[in-house]
N, C-alpha and C positions, 0 to 999 in steps of 0.2 A: 258408257261406263266411266269415261274419264271425267275429271272435275274441271270446270271451266276456270281459267285464271281470272283473278280480279285485277283491274288495271294497275293499281299501286301495291299489290301483295309483295312481300319480301320475297326475294329469290330463294329457292329451295335447293339445298345441297344434301345429297345422301353420302355420308361418310362411312366407310367400311374398313374396320381394323380389328384384328383379334386381340390386340393389347389394350387393356382398359386405359392405361396411362396415356398411350399415343392417341386413342380415340377421344379422350377428354381434352388432350391438347389441341387437336385439330378442331374439335367442336368449339372450343373457347376462341381460337384464332378466327374461325369463320364467323362467329357471332360478334366478333369485334367490328366486322364489316357489315353487321346488321342482316346477315343471311339467316334464313330459317334452316335449322340443321336437324336431320334425322341420323341418328348414329346407330350402326348395328355391328355385331361382332364376327360375321362370317358372310361369305359370298352366297351362301344358300339363303341366308336371312335377307340379304339385299334382293336377290331374285324374287323371293316371296313378296317383299314390299313392293317391287315393281310389277308384280303379277305374273311372274314367270316361273313359279315355284314347282309346278307339276309337269313340266315339259317332258321329263323322262319317264314319269309314272303313267301318263295317260297317253296311249298311242293315238287316240283320236283327237287330242288336244292340238290346236294349231297356234303355235307360239308367235307367229307373225301377226295374228289378229287380236291379240290381247292388248288391253289398254290399262296403264296404271291408275289406281284409284286417285292418286294425287300427282300433281305436276311436279316433276324433278327437273331442274335446270342444270345440274351438274352432278356427277358422281366422282368421289375421290376415294380411292381404295389402296390398301396396303398390297404389296406384291406377294409377300410370303405369309400365307395363312394356311392352317390345316384344313383338309377337306378340298376346298376349292381355292386356287390361287387367285390373285387380283388379275393376272394375265388371262386365266380361264374365264373369269367374270367379264372382263373386257370383251372377249371373243363372243360370249353369249349375248352381250348387249348389242354388239355391232352386227350379229346375225339376225336380230330381231327387227323387223321392218318398222314396228311402232316405237322402238327405243333407240334405234341406230344413230339418231341425231343428237342424242343427249351426249355432251362432251364428257369424257372420262379422263381423269388424272390419275396416274400411278404414283405411289410413293414407296420407298424402300431404304433401309439402313445400309444396303450393299451397293456400292458404285461399280457395277459390272457393265461396261459399254455394249456388250452383246445383248444383254437383257434390256437395257434402255432402248437400244435401236430396234429390237423385236417389238416391244410395246409401241413404240411410235409408228412402226410400220403397220401394225394391226389396227391403228386408229386412236391411240391415246393422244391427247392434246399436249400433255406435259408429263415430265417424270421429275418428281421431286425427291431429293435425298433427305432422309430423316436425320435429326429432327426438323420437321417443317417449321419455317420461320414466317413472320408476319409478311416479310417481303415476297415470300413464295405465294402466299394467299393473295397479295396485291396482283400477282400475275394472272389470276383467274378472271379478273373483271372482264377482259375482252370476250372470253368464251361464254360467260354468263350473259353478257349484254347481246351477243350474237345470237345465243339461243333464244332470249326473251324476244328479240326483234323478229326472229323467225316465227315464233308462235303467234305474235301479233299480226304478222303478215298473212298467216294461215287463217286467223280469225276474220281478217278483212276479206280474203278470198271467199270464205264461207258466206259472208254478209252480202258480197256481190252476187253469188250464186242464188241466194234466197231472193234477192231483188229481181234477178233474171227470171226465176220461177214465177214470181208474182206477175211480172210482165208477160210471160208466155201464157199465163192462166187468163189474164185479161184479153189478150190477143185471140186466144181460142174462144172465148165467150163472145167476143165481137164477131168472129167469123161465123159462128153458129147463129147469131142474131141475123146476120146478112143472109143466110140460107133460109131462115124462117120467114123474114120480112124483107124480101128483095126491094120493095118500094122505098125502104128507108136508106138504100145505098146512095151516096153522093158520088158524082163523077159518072 
């Protein structure tokens, strides 16, 4: 169900903020670094985009098995939003086995050390104070490149597994041939 990443595709950031002005600002800053940006105005829309929208509605739905339709390399979210806070969004992402490795950055206009520490303890990579500046966005590079390398490493592992399957298939056919034609055996 997930989309395979193209080698030189731009890194994709999901920006979540209920303020249109702040959303446009973060989108413009991210595009300065040539990131592909999807901007949404709520935590529930972010979950919908990530494929987790109906977790509460469907009791038989397995949130750990879902895969997003598109690859997201980083999520940046406002802390204070109506409905679902950025902190609640962070927790839902970190609880999902398929999404937990996506780096999450929280931003807020309120400099509350307890809030900042709580977000970082729950798995946020960074906590930015608004208004977000170009220098803040520059701090995202290590998280984006780490996530991209991880995805590439996983692709390589899958490739090796496929090679192993082909080898096992050849080995199994070879053993069948030996049983059928014992005179062809060497040694």
